[in-house]
N, C-alpha and C positions, 0 to 999 in steps of 0.2 A: 340508538344510542348509535352516536355517529362513527362512521367505521375511519379507523386508523389509516393514515396514509402512509403510503411506503417510505421507510426510510432512506430507502437510494431515489425515491424522488426529491423527497426534503429537502437532503441533505446535499444533491449533486450542486454544482457552481456551472450555474446557466452559461456555455459559450457566449462570450460581447458583453458579459455580465462585470461590474468591477467592485472587487473581493476588498473589503476593508474589515478585517480580525478583529480589528476590536471593536467592533459594533455584535460583535456574537459571544454568547453569552457559552464559556466553556462548560458549565455545569446542567447547561438544561437538556431534558431525556423525551422532550416531545411526547408524553403522555404514559409513555413506557414506563411499569412497575418492575422495580427492586426485586421485588419476592416472586414474580414470576418468572425473573429474568434468567436465572436459574437453568429450571426447565426448557425454556425457548432458546438457549443457547444450546445445551444437549440435541435438542432436536436440531438444530440448526447447522450444528456438528457434523450429525448422521447423514445429513440433507445434502452436507459438503462432499462425505467419502462418498455416496450414491455416484454426486452428479460426476466426482474425479473419475472413479471407475469407468463410465459413459466415456468421458474425456479421452481415457487414456486407449482404451476397445477403440473407438474411433481413428481414431490418432491423425486426423485433417487438421483439426485447429488447436490452437496454443492459449492459455492465458497468463498474463504477466500483473500481479500485484504490485504496486508500488508505494511503498510506507515512507513519509515524511513526515518531523517533527519538529520542533525543538528539543534541547535535549531534557532525557526524564519525561518527555512526552508517551512513553509504552510501548514505542515499537517492538522492543523485544517482547514484553507482556503480552501485545496483541500475538508475536507468531505461534508464543509457546501456549496460550490458553484458545484460540480459535483455527488455527492452523494443524493443531495436533490432529485432526480427525485428516488428515489426506495422507495416503500412502507415501512413502520417501521413495519406493521403486520410481513415481510419475513428477516428483514436487522436489524442490530444491529451495534452498533459502541463499541467496548473496547478499552478503556484505561489503560495502564499497569503502575502503579507509583509503589514505593521503595516498596520491597515485606513486607507483614506484618510477625510478628513472625510466625503463622500458614503456609503463605507460604515458608519460609527459611528454616521451620524444614523437608520440602521435597526436591524433586529433582527439578531442576529448570524448567522444563517444566510441573511440577504439575498444576500450575496458569493457564498453557497457555492451553492445555488441554482440561481441565474443559471450554472454552469459544470457542472451535472452531464451525464451524455451521453445524446443520443437514442437513439433506438432505432436499432439498427445500429451504434452507437458504443462506444469503449473510451475511458476518461477515467482517467487515472492525476492521482492528487491526490500532490504534494509538500507535504506540511505540510496540514493542510486543517483543516474545524470544530473539530478537535479542540485547536488552542490555545486554544479558548477554555474549555476547563477544565484547560488546562496551564501556558502562561507566564500567562494573565490570573490563574490561582490563585498560581503560584510568587510572583509580582511585587505581588500586593496590587493589582491593577489596577483590580476592579470587589469590592462587598461580599462574603461569604460566603454571605449567602442569595441572591444573583443567581445564580453561578456554581456551588454546588451545586443548583439548579434544572435546569439544560442537561443535566445527564447523563440526565434524562426526555424531554428535549424533543429531543435527540439523537438517541435513542431511537425518538422518536414519528416524528421527520423521514426516516430510514430504512426506518421501516415503509412511511410513505408512499410512499417512491423503490422499497420492493421491490415495492408492489402496485401498482406503474405498470410495472413489467417491466425495471428496472434491479437488476441483480443485485450486492452490496455486496460485496468484499472486503478486509480490514482487516488491513493486515500492519504489525508493530514488531519493529523491527530493534534488537535486545539486545545494546550492545556493554559493555565492561569498563570502569573508569575508568582501569586503566593502559593498554589499547589506545586511547580517548579524548587520552590524553597522548603518546602515542607518534605517533597520527595528527594531532594539533595540531603535535607537533615535524617532524612530516616534511614538512608546508607552510611552515612556516616557514623549512626547510633548503631546499628545493626552490624556484628563480627562476618556475618554471612555474603552482606551486602557492601561492606567498605570497601572489596576490592573494585566495585563499579569506578568510584570515585575519583576525582582527578583534581590536583588542584585549577590547572587548567579549565576545568568547568566555571569556576566564580568568574574566572577573566570572561567566558564565554556570557556567560550571565549577564554582566555591566552591558553588552553589544545585545540585549534584548528589546529594544526598540527598533534597533538597524535590522535584526533578524528577520524581526515582525514584519517591516517594510520592505523585504524581499521576498518573503513569503508572500505577501499579501500583490505581489507585481506576478510573481511564476504563477498563482492560480488564476490571476486577471489574463494573464496573456497565453495562459500552456493549456485551459480548459476547452477544450474541442470535442467535437462531437462523435471521433472515432476512440479518443483518451480524455475523458473527463475526471474531473479534480471531484473528490468529495470531502468537506470538510465535516470533521466528527467531533465534537464537544467530547473531551476526553477526561475533565477530571475525577468524573464515575469510571472507575474501569470497567464496573458489570456493563453497563451502556456504550461504555467504547467496543467492547466484546461482542457484545449483541448485535450492533452498526455496523462491523464489520463482517461476522459471517451474514446476516441477512444482504447487505451489499454484494457479495463475493456471490452467494447463493441465487439469488435474484439474477447475476449476470452469466451465472454458467446454464441457468435452465434459459434463460433468452436465445443462449449458442445453443442450445440443444442439441446435445453429443448424441449419437445413438450409436447401440451396439452394432457391428458389422453385421451379415449375414455369415449364414454357416457354408464352410465351403460347399458348393452345390453336388460334388463328384460323391461326397456320403452318403452309402445309402441308408433308405430310410430306417431300414428294421436292424442297423448295424448292431452289434452285442461288443462290447467287450468280456475277451475269454481271461 
């Protein structure tokens, strides 16, 4: 039986390669089995919990997980199902909304830099600095000569973080246009999810091709050795969760955080009374 390739290897965007999302099947599972995925995911979450504890105890490295995807791609669901294994004491989720007046008064990376994890921490960005080459581009909020410079500015920013002990994992959740339609309809039909739907979602949906073109360029131009992108087929939630858990766990294992040694002044025979 052929060995199953690591999803981290399969889904990584090779630096220098050209991404064309239209050529990727959002329902692909690379031979993974849905029936087995529940137990595999549970094991993966347990694995993540142990690795996070080591990272927190070591206090010398940090992990930044960036989640991007078109509306209804499953960013919230990924956080809920995969990151649930992390201890909130050492992990936080940051959602980037429309910039405030104070944020607009600074460079576009200012508000992002404030939220990066400190040593020993994990931060999960639900949307991120990439909105400034996505939404900003699609809606023509700044001139092309401004947003087009931002790819290199982002690469330089992420290289700075990596040089200071912050490992970066960037995950793009790829769903099909049909899947997005079904998920929007589900939100409308379910009273417990209807609050998530905005009329503006339909306006954004009309810009599907523009967003895909913008994602193509961001993934192509900003997948680097120190901050790679991973494109995850996300029409099937079970595969999405499995892939994200595996990628994050393998990244943490590569970081290899270690428990610090005990205080050398502690007597070997110390007893607590």
